[in-house]
C-alpha positions in Angstrom: 101.9 52.9 103.6 104.5 52.0 101.1 106.4 54.4 99.0 104.6 53.2 95.9 101.2 54.0 97.5 102.4 57.4 98.5 103.6 58.0 94.9 100.2 56.9 93.5 98.3 59.1 95.9 100.4 62.1 95.0 99.9 61.6 91.3 96.2 62.3 91.6 96.8 65.7 93.1 99.5 67.6 91.2 101.2 70.6 92.7 99.6 73.9 91.8 101.8 77.0 92.5 100.3 80.1 94.1 101.7 82.3 91.2 101.6 80.8 87.7 104.8 80.7 85.6 103.4 83.3 83.1 102.8 85.9 85.8 105.9 85.6 87.9 107.7 88.5 86.3 104.7 90.8 86.7 104.3 89.9 90.3 108.0 90.2 91.0 108.4 93.6 89.4 105.2 94.8 91.2 106.5 93.7 94.6 109.9 95.4 93.9 108.1 98.6 93.0 106.0 98.4 96.2 109.2 97.7 98.2 110.9 100.8 96.6 107.9 103.0 97.5 107.7 101.7 101.1 111.5 102.2 101.5 111.1 105.8 100.4 108.3 106.3 102.9 110.4 104.7 105.6 113.3 107.0 104.8 111.1 110.1 105.0 109.4 109.0 108.3 112.2 107.7 110.6 110.5 106.9 113.8 110.0 103.7 115.9 106.4 103.6 114.6 107.5 103.5 111.0 109.5 100.3 111.4 106.5 97.9 111.5 104.5 100.1 109.1 107.0 100.6 106.4 110.3 98.9 107.1 109.2 95.3 107.6 106.7 95.3 104.7 109.4 96.9 102.5 111.9 94.2 103.2 109.4 91.4 102.7 108.3 92.9 99.4 111.9 93.2 98.2 112.8 89.7 99.3 109.8 88.0 97.7 109.8 90.3 94.7 113.4 89.6 94.0 112.8 85.8 94.0 109.8 86.1 91.7 111.6 88.5 89.4 114.6 86.2 89.1 112.3 83.3 88.3 110.3 85.4 85.9 113.4 86.3 84.0 114.2 82.6 83.7 117.0 82.1 86.3 115.5 79.5 88.6 116.8 79.3 92.2 
């Protein structure tokens, strides 16, 4: 398959993001709030069981929420 054929095949199916451009800020700030709440719960319940329950979801919510919030404010990374 030539590069031109790949280009033409890709033109018929444009990229659709999971989160639209208009809702990135809302999703980002919501995830940051969820991350803050989970971090507070993790700080109150320090045990080995709370790491997978609160620690890992809190860090993922902060990481993904920070990227969406930055994109929502207009600073594209």
